[in-house]
C-alpha positions as a Markdown table, in Angstrom:
| # | Residue | x | y | z |
|---|---|---|---|---|
| 1 | Met | 107.0 | 104.8 | 131.9 |
| 2 | Ser | 109.1 | 101.5 | 131.9 |
| 3 | Arg | 106.3 | 99.4 | 130.5 |
| 4 | Phe | 106.4 | 101.7 | 127.3 |
| 5 | Lys | 110.0 | 101.8 | 126.9 |
| 6 | His | 111.6 | 99.8 | 123.9 |
| 7 | Glu | 114.9 | 99.1 | 122.6 |
| 8 | Cys | 115.7 | 101.1 | 119.5 |
| 9 | Gly | 116.0 | 98.1 | 117.3 |
| 10 | Glu | 112.5 | 96.6 | 117.9 |
| 11 | Arg | 110.2 | 97.0 | 115.1 |
| 12 | Ile | 106.6 | 98.5 | 115.0 |
| 13 | Leu | 103.7 | 96.6 | 113.3 |
| 14 | Cys | 100.9 | 98.6 | 112.0 |
| 15 | Val | 97.8 | 96.7 | 111.3 |
| 16 | Gly | 94.8 | 98.3 | 109.2 |
| 17 | His | 94.0 | 99.6 | 105.5 |
| 18 | Val | 95.9 | 100.5 | 102.6 |
| 19 | Cys | 94.5 | 101.9 | 99.4 |
| 20 | Val | 95.5 | 104.2 | 96.4 |
| 21 | Asp | 94.9 | 107.9 | 96.9 |
| 22 | Ile | 94.3 | 109.8 | 93.6 |
| 23 | Val | 95.1 | 113.5 | 94.6 |
| 24 | Ser | 94.0 | 116.4 | 92.8 |
| 25 | Glu | 95.2 | 119.8 | 94.0 |
| 26 | Cys | 93.0 | 122.6 | 92.8 |
| 27 | Ser | 93.6 | 126.5 | 93.1 |
| 28 | Thr | 90.2 | 126.4 | 95.0 |
| 29 | Tyr | 87.6 | 123.8 | 96.0 |
| 30 | Pro | 85.5 | 123.3 | 92.9 |
| 31 | Gln | 81.9 | 124.3 | 92.5 |
| 32 | Glu | 79.5 | 121.6 | 91.2 |
| 33 | Asp | 79.8 | 121.2 | 87.6 |
| 34 | Asp | 82.9 | 123.1 | 87.3 |
| 35 | Lys | 85.7 | 122.2 | 84.9 |
| 36 | Val | 89.0 | 122.2 | 86.4 |
| 37 | Gly | 92.0 | 122.2 | 84.2 |
| 38 | Thr | 95.7 | 122.8 | 84.1 |
| 39 | Thr | 95.1 | 126.1 | 81.9 |
| 40 | Thr | 91.7 | 126.9 | 83.2 |
| 41 | Lys | 92.1 | 130.7 | 84.6 |
| 42 | Ser | 89.4 | 130.7 | 87.5 |
| 43 | Asn | 90.4 | 127.5 | 89.0 |
| 44 | Arg | 93.5 | 125.4 | 88.0 |
| 45 | Cys | 94.6 | 121.9 | 88.7 |
| 46 | Ile | 97.9 | 122.6 | 90.2 |
| 47 | Asp | 98.9 | 118.9 | 90.7 |
| 48 | Gln | 97.7 | 115.5 | 90.3 |
| 49 | Arg | 99.4 | 112.3 | 91.7 |
| 50 | Trp | 98.8 | 108.8 | 92.8 |
| 51 | Gln | 100.1 | 108.1 | 96.5 |
| 52 | Arg | 99.7 | 105.3 | 98.8 |
| 53 | Gly | 97.0 | 105.9 | 101.4 |
| 54 | Gly | 95.1 | 104.4 | 104.4 |
| 55 | Asn | 95.7 | 105.2 | 108.0 |
| 56 | Ala | 97.9 | 102.3 | 108.9 |
| 57 | Ala | 99.8 | 102.5 | 105.6 |
| 58 | Asn | 100.4 | 106.3 | 106.3 |
| 59 | Asn | 101.5 | 105.4 | 109.7 |
| 60 | Cys | 104.3 | 103.1 | 108.4 |
| 61 | Thr | 105.2 | 106.1 | 105.9 |
| 62 | Val | 105.9 | 108.4 | 108.8 |
| 63 | Leu | 107.6 | 106.0 | 110.9 |
| 64 | Gly | 109.8 | 105.0 | 108.0 |
| 65 | Ala | 110.5 | 108.6 | 107.2 |
| 66 | Leu | 111.9 | 109.0 | 111.1 |
| 67 | Gly | 114.0 | 105.9 | 110.7 |
| 68 | Ala | 111.9 | 103.4 | 112.7 |
| 69 | His | 111.5 | 99.7 | 111.6 |
| 70 | Pro | 107.7 | 99.6 | 110.5 |
| 71 | Ser | 105.9 | 96.6 | 109.2 |
| 72 | Phe | 102.6 | 96.8 | 107.5 |
| 73 | Cys | 99.8 | 94.2 | 108.1 |
| 74 | Gly | 96.6 | 94.3 | 105.9 |
| 75 | Thr | 95.0 | 93.1 | 102.9 |
| 76 | Val | 96.0 | 94.0 | 99.3 |
| 77 | Ala | 94.2 | 93.1 | 96.0 |
| 78 | Ala | 96.0 | 91.2 | 93.3 |
| 79 | Ser | 95.0 | 93.9 | 91.0 |
| 80 | His | 97.3 | 96.0 | 88.8 |
| 81 | Glu | 97.6 | 98.5 | 91.8 |
| 82 | Lys | 99.4 | 96.0 | 93.7 |
| 83 | Ser | 102.9 | 96.6 | 92.2 |
| 84 | Phe | 102.6 | 100.2 | 92.8 |
| 85 | Ile | 101.5 | 99.7 | 96.8 |
| 86 | Leu | 104.3 | 97.3 | 97.3 |
| 87 | Glu | 107.0 | 99.2 | 95.5 |
| 88 | Asp | 106.0 | 102.4 | 97.3 |
| 89 | Phe | 105.9 | 100.5 | 100.8 |
| 90 | Ala | 109.6 | 99.4 | 99.9 |
| 91 | Lys | 110.6 | 102.8 | 98.9 |
| 92 | Tyr | 110.2 | 103.8 | 102.8 |
| 93 | Gly | 111.8 | 100.7 | 103.9 |
| 94 | Ile | 108.4 | 99.4 | 105.2 |
| 95 | Asn | 108.4 | 95.5 | 105.4 |
| 96 | Thr | 105.2 | 93.8 | 103.7 |
| 97 | Asp | 105.8 | 90.3 | 104.8 |
| 98 | Asn | 102.7 | 90.0 | 106.6 |
| 99 | Val | 100.6 | 91.5 | 103.7 |
| 100 | Val | 97.7 | 89.1 | 102.6 |
| 101 | Val | 96.8 | 89.1 | 99.2 |
| 102 | His | 93.2 | 88.4 | 97.9 |
| 103 | Glu | 92.6 | 87.3 | 94.3 |
| 104 | Asn | 89.6 | 88.5 | 92.0 |
| 105 | Cys | 89.1 | 91.9 | 94.1 |
| 106 | Asp | 89.4 | 95.5 | 93.3 |
| 107 | Cys | 91.9 | 97.8 | 95.0 |
| 108 | Pro | 90.3 | 100.6 | 97.2 |
| 109 | Val | 90.6 | 103.9 | 96.0 |
| 110 | Ser | 90.3 | 107.4 | 97.5 |
| 111 | Cys | 89.7 | 110.4 | 95.2 |
| 112 | Val | 91.1 | 113.3 | 97.1 |
| 113 | Ile | 90.6 | 117.1 | 96.3 |
| 114 | Leu | 93.1 | 119.5 | 97.9 |
| 115 | Ser | 92.1 | 122.9 | 98.1 |
| 116 | Ala | 95.5 | 125.2 | 97.7 |
| 117 | Ala | 93.5 | 128.2 | 99.0 |
| 118 | Thr | 92.8 | 126.7 | 102.5 |
| 119 | Gly | 94.7 | 123.5 | 102.6 |
| 120 | Ser | 91.6 | 121.3 | 103.1 |
| 121 | Arg | 91.1 | 117.8 | 101.8 |
| 122 | Thr | 88.0 | 116.3 | 100.6 |
| 123 | Ile | 87.9 | 112.5 | 100.4 |
| 124 | Ile | 85.7 | 110.2 | 98.3 |
| 125 | His | 86.6 | 106.7 | 99.2 |
| 126 | Ser | 85.4 | 103.3 | 97.5 |
| 127 | Asn | 86.2 | 99.9 | 98.7 |
| 128 | Lys | 84.1 | 97.5 | 96.5 |
| 129 | Asn | 85.1 | 93.9 | 97.6 |
| 130 | Leu | 88.4 | 93.8 | 99.3 |
| 131 | Pro | 88.0 | 91.8 | 102.5 |
| 132 | Glu | 89.3 | 93.1 | 105.7 |
| 133 | Leu | 92.2 | 91.2 | 107.5 |
| 134 | Thr | 90.8 | 88.6 | 109.8 |
| 135 | Ala | 91.9 | 87.4 | 113.2 |
| 136 | Asn | 93.2 | 84.3 | 111.6 |
| 137 | Asp | 95.2 | 86.1 | 109.2 |
| 138 | Phe | 96.8 | 88.1 | 112.1 |
| 139 | Ala | 97.4 | 84.7 | 114.0 |
| 140 | Lys | 99.8 | 83.9 | 111.6 |
| 141 | Val | 102.3 | 87.0 | 112.2 |
| 142 | Asp | 105.3 | 86.1 | 114.2 |
| 143 | Leu | 105.1 | 88.6 | 117.1 |
| 144 | Asn | 108.5 | 87.9 | 118.6 |
| 145 | Asp | 109.7 | 90.4 | 115.8 |
| 146 | Phe | 107.8 | 93.4 | 117.4 |
| 147 | Gly | 107.9 | 95.6 | 120.4 |
| 148 | Trp | 104.7 | 97.6 | 119.5 |
| 149 | Val | 101.7 | 96.7 | 117.7 |
| 150 | His | 99.2 | 99.6 | 116.5 |
| 151 | Phe | 95.8 | 99.0 | 115.2 |
| 152 | Glu | 93.7 | 101.1 | 113.0 |
| 153 | Gly | 90.2 | 101.7 | 114.5 |
| 154 | Arg | 88.3 | 99.6 | 112.0 |
| 155 | Asn | 87.3 | 96.0 | 111.4 |
| 156 | Val | 86.2 | 96.1 | 115.2 |
| 157 | Ser | 85.3 | 92.4 | 116.0 |
| 158 | Asn | 88.5 | 91.2 | 114.1 |
| 159 | Val | 90.6 | 93.8 | 115.9 |
| 160 | Cys | 89.2 | 93.0 | 119.2 |
| 161 | Asn | 90.2 | 89.2 | 118.7 |
| 162 | Met | 93.8 | 90.4 | 117.4 |
| 163 | Ile | 94.3 | 92.3 | 120.4 |
| 164 | Arg | 93.3 | 89.4 | 122.7 |
| 165 | His | 95.8 | 87.5 | 120.6 |
| 166 | Val | 98.6 | 89.9 | 121.5 |
| 167 | Arg | 97.6 | 89.8 | 125.3 |
| 168 | Glu | 97.9 | 85.9 | 125.1 |
| 169 | Phe | 101.1 | 86.3 | 123.3 |
| 170 | Asn | 102.4 | 88.7 | 126.2 |
| 171 | Lys | 101.2 | 86.1 | 128.9 |
| 172 | Lys | 103.1 | 83.1 | 127.3 |
| 173 | His | 106.1 | 85.0 | 127.1 |
| 174 | Pro | 107.0 | 86.5 | 130.5 |
| 175 | Glu | 110.8 | 86.4 | 129.6 |
| 176 | Arg | 110.5 | 89.2 | 127.3 |
| 177 | Lys | 109.2 | 92.8 | 127.4 |
| 178 | Pro | 105.4 | 92.8 | 126.7 |
| 179 | Leu | 104.3 | 94.3 | 123.3 |
| 180 | Thr | 102.7 | 97.5 | 123.9 |
| 181 | Ile | 99.3 | 97.8 | 122.1 |
| 182 | Ser | 97.9 | 101.1 | 120.6 |
| 183 | Val | 94.6 | 101.9 | 118.9 |
| 184 | Glu | 93.3 | 104.8 | 117.0 |
| 185 | Ile | 89.7 | 105.7 | 116.8 |
| 186 | Glu | 88.8 | 108.4 | 114.4 |
| 187 | Lys | 85.6 | 107.9 | 112.6 |
| 188 | Ala | 82.1 | 108.8 | 113.8 |
| 189 | Lys | 81.1 | 105.2 | 114.3 |
| 190 | Pro | 79.5 | 104.1 | 117.5 |
| 191 | Glu | 81.0 | 100.5 | 117.2 |
| 192 | Leu | 84.6 | 101.9 | 117.6 |
| 193 | Glu | 83.5 | 102.2 | 121.5 |
| 194 | Ala | 84.3 | 98.6 | 122.0 |
| 195 | Leu | 88.0 | 99.2 | 121.3 |
| 196 | Ile | 88.5 | 101.7 | 124.1 |
| 197 | Pro | 88.9 | 99.2 | 127.1 |
| 198 | Leu | 91.8 | 97.1 | 125.3 |
| 199 | Pro | 94.8 | 99.1 | 124.4 |
| 200 | Asp | 97.8 | 100.4 | 126.5 |
| 201 | Val | 97.6 | 103.6 | 124.4 |
| 202 | Leu | 94.5 | 105.1 | 122.8 |
| 203 | Phe | 94.4 | 107.7 | 120.3 |
| 204 | Val | 91.1 | 109.5 | 120.2 |
| 205 | Ala | 90.6 | 111.9 | 117.2 |
| 206 | Lys | 88.7 | 115.1 | 117.0 |
| 207 | Asp | 86.1 | 113.6 | 114.7 |
| 208 | Tyr | 85.2 | 110.8 | 117.0 |
| 209 | Ala | 85.3 | 113.1 | 120.1 |
| 210 | Lys | 82.7 | 115.5 | 118.3 |
| 211 | Phe | 80.7 | 112.6 | 117.3 |
| 212 | Lys | 80.3 | 111.6 | 120.8 |
| 213 | Gly | 79.6 | 115.2 | 122.0 |
| 214 | Tyr | 82.9 | 116.2 | 123.6 |
| 215 | Ser | 83.4 | 119.6 | 123.3 |
| 216 | Asn | 87.3 | 119.8 | 123.9 |
| 217 | Met | 90.5 | 117.7 | 124.7 |
| 218 | Asp | 90.2 | 117.6 | 128.4 |
| 219 | Glu | 86.5 | 116.6 | 128.5 |
| 220 | Thr | 87.3 | 113.9 | 125.9 |
| 221 | Ile | 90.3 | 112.5 | 127.9 |
| 222 | Glu | 88.4 | 112.5 | 131.3 |
| 223 | Thr | 85.4 | 110.6 | 129.7 |
| 224 | Val | 87.2 | 108.2 | 127.8 |
| 225 | Gln | 89.7 | 107.5 | 130.6 |
| 226 | Ser | 86.9 | 106.3 | 132.6 |
| 227 | Leu | 86.0 | 103.5 | 130.0 |
| 228 | Ala | 89.7 | 102.7 | 129.2 |
| 229 | Leu | 91.9 | 100.0 | 130.5 |
| 230 | Pro | 93.4 | 101.1 | 134.0 |
| 231 | Gly | 96.8 | 102.9 | 133.4 |
| 232 | Ala | 96.3 | 103.5 | 129.6 |
| 233 | Met | 97.6 | 106.3 | 128.1 |
| 234 | Ile | 94.8 | 108.6 | 126.4 |
| 235 | Ile | 96.1 | 110.9 | 123.6 |
| 236 | Cys | 93.7 | 113.3 | 122.0 |
| 237 | Pro | 94.8 | 115.4 | 119.0 |
| 238 | Trp | 92.7 | 118.5 | 118.3 |
| 239 | Gly | 94.2 | 120.0 | 115.0 |
| 240 | Glu | 95.4 | 123.7 | 115.2 |
| 241 | Val | 94.6 | 123.6 | 119.1 |
| 242 | Gly | 97.5 | 120.9 | 119.5 |
| 243 | Ala | 97.2 | 117.7 | 121.7 |
| 244 | Ser | 96.6 | 116.6 | 125.2 |
| 245 | Ala | 97.2 | 113.4 | 126.8 |
| 246 | Ser | 96.8 | 111.7 | 130.2 |
| 247 | Ser | 99.7 | 109.8 | 131.6 |
| 248 | Thr | 99.1 | 106.5 | 133.4 |
| 249 | Lys | 98.6 | 108.1 | 136.6 |
| 250 | Gly | 95.8 | 110.3 | 135.1 |
| 251 | Thr | 97.6 | 113.6 | 134.7 |
| 252 | Ile | 96.8 | 115.5 | 131.9 |
| 253 | Val | 99.6 | 117.1 | 129.7 |
| 254 | His | 99.3 | 119.3 | 126.7 |
| 255 | Ser | 101.3 | 120.5 | 123.6 |
| 256 | Pro | 100.6 | 123.5 | 121.4 |
| 257 | Ala | 100.4 | 122.8 | 117.8 |
| 258 | Tyr | 103.3 | 123.9 | 115.4 |
| 259 | Pro | 101.8 | 125.1 | 112.1 |
| 260 | Pro | 103.8 | 125.9 | 109.2 |
| 261 | Ser | 104.0 | 129.4 | 107.8 |
| 262 | Lys | 101.5 | 128.2 | 105.3 |
| 263 | Val | 99.1 | 125.2 | 105.3 |
| 264 | Ile | 99.5 | 123.2 | 102.1 |
| 265 | Asp | 98.3 | 119.5 | 102.4 |
| 266 | Thr | 96.5 | 118.4 | 105.3 |
| 267 | Leu | 96.0 | 114.8 | 104.0 |
| 268 | Gly | 97.3 | 112.4 | 106.5 |
| 269 | Ala | 98.1 | 114.8 | 109.4 |
| 270 | Gly | 96.4 | 112.7 | 111.9 |
| 271 | Asp | 98.2 | 109.8 | 110.9 |
| 272 | Thr | 101.5 | 111.9 | 110.9 |
| 273 | Phe | 100.7 | 112.7 | 114.6 |
| 274 | Asn | 100.0 | 109.2 | 115.7 |
| 275 | Ala | 103.1 | 107.6 | 114.1 |
| 276 | Ala | 105.4 | 110.4 | 115.2 |
| 277 | Thr | 104.0 | 110.1 | 118.9 |
| 278 | Ile | 104.5 | 106.3 | 118.8 |
| 279 | Phe | 108.1 | 106.7 | 117.8 |
| 280 | Ala | 108.9 | 109.1 | 120.4 |
| 281 | Leu | 107.3 | 106.8 | 123.1 |
| 282 | Cys | 109.3 | 103.7 | 121.6 |
| 283 | Lys | 112.4 | 106.0 | 122.2 |
| 284 | Gly | 111.3 | 106.3 | 126.0 |
| 285 | Cys | 110.4 | 110.0 | 125.7 |
| 286 | Thr | 107.7 | 111.1 | 128.3 |
| 287 | Leu | 104.1 | 111.2 | 127.3 |
| 288 | Glu | 104.6 | 115.2 | 127.0 |
| 289 | Glu | 107.6 | 115.1 | 125.0 |
| 290 | Gly | 106.0 | 112.2 | 122.9 |
| 291 | Ile | 102.9 | 114.4 | 121.8 |
| 292 | Ser | 105.1 | 117.4 | 121.4 |
| 293 | Phe | 106.9 | 115.7 | 119.1 |
| 294 | Gly | 103.9 | 114.5 | 117.3 |
| 295 | Cys | 102.7 | 117.9 | 117.0 |
| 296 | Lys | 105.8 | 119.0 | 115.5 |
| 297 | Val | 106.1 | 116.5 | 112.8 |
| 298 | Ala | 102.2 | 117.0 | 112.0 |
| 299 | Gly | 102.9 | 120.6 | 111.6 |
| 300 | Ala | 105.9 | 119.8 | 109.2 |
| 301 | Lys | 103.5 | 117.4 | 107.2 |
| 302 | Val | 100.7 | 120.0 | 106.6 |
| 303 | Gly | 103.4 | 122.4 | 105.4 |
| 304 | Val | 104.5 | 120.3 | 102.4 |
| 305 | Arg | 102.9 | 118.5 | 99.5 |
| 306 | Gly | 102.6 | 114.6 | 99.9 |
| 307 | Trp | 105.0 | 112.1 | 101.7 |
| 308 | Glu | 108.3 | 112.7 | 99.9 |
| 309 | Pro | 109.0 | 116.3 | 100.9 |
| 310 | Leu | 108.1 | 115.3 | 104.6 |
| 311 | Arg | 111.0 | 112.7 | 104.4 |
| 312 | Glu | 113.4 | 115.3 | 103.3 |
| 313 | Val | 112.4 | 117.9 | 106.0 |
| 314 | Val | 112.6 | 115.1 | 108.6 |
| 315 | Lys | 116.2 | 114.2 | 107.1 |
| 316 | His | 117.3 | 118.1 | 107.4 |
| 317 | Thr | 115.9 | 119.0 | 110.6 |
| 318 | Ile | 115.5 | 116.1 | 112.8 |
| 319 | Pro | 118.7 | 114.1 | 112.3 |
| 320 | Leu | 118.0 | 110.6 | 112.9 |
| 321 | Val | 120.7 | 108.5 | 115.0 |
| 322 | Ser | 121.1 | 105.1 | 116.0 |
| 323 | Ser | 121.1 | 105.4 | 119.9 |
| 324 | Ala | 117.9 | 105.5 | 121.8 |
| 325 | Asp | 119.4 | 107.8 | 124.3 |
| 326 | Glu | 120.7 | 110.0 | 121.5 |
| 327 | Thr | 117.2 | 110.1 | 119.9 |
| 328 | Ala | 115.6 | 111.0 | 123.3 |
| 329 | Asp | 117.9 | 113.8 | 123.8 |
| 330 | Leu | 117.3 | 114.9 | 120.4 |
| 331 | Leu | 113.6 | 115.0 | 120.7 |
| 332 | His | 113.8 | 116.8 | 124.0 |
| 333 | Arg | 115.5 | 119.5 | 122.2 |
| 334 | Thr | 113.4 | 119.7 | 119.1 |
């Protein structure tokens, strides 16, 4: 466990995507050619909002709500949405010094339909022309500022080179604790398999597992473990079933899900689990405690609308303290 234990003050860097989510919550999912309005009787638009989205950006939001010191590294378009994105990052205490701004580009946007009847979310994403972060961009980041680097599973060739850069940094600085590297593989894309052998901690989402033909968490973990870095932690969340994970010794541990009394908004639930689990592991919790905490915070997320209520739930139900030992004790009791 010692290679994964970090001082409380060390910061977490999340590398990946940020976009604007335009979220419309409807009474039920609309039929084709439906007109859904605020006064329509059959199907009403209950709420509509802009919120900052993207997996790595959402990871940062959750980490900020939990009281960590997250930083976001990714690209942002110099469009009119830029100020909204950067101001929203700041609202959650997220550092954006490592954002790369591109001129003459459009901001990526996701149009999201939430069904109040089921809590489901349907996402239509568009990224017209914003370039992905390059390995050269990442090489400019001062890694001395961080204790953990988390990569969103996308932009695979560049991310592979970024991870190699972190490994080289660790070799060149034996006097300090090595940065822990984690990667999330979520989407049904075959090229993501190239990321499996690289990180210390690997999050394998249910969507990717099913795409590969795996039928449950244990099968996923056992198969992926054979391809992963020796000693790596493999973590597999499976929605309402909970989450399982393998330790560095190959022992599989499990946590049940902790669903709310009513599912309201599942958008970002997976990102919430990943971030909360990273937070717990950074505080020195065991793997079993880490995924249990991840399931609890993810359960809280799907029971509220958007991100701001989650911050209030966390504030009132998971008191944030400054001591790593106190935090670990708190997580054990949660």
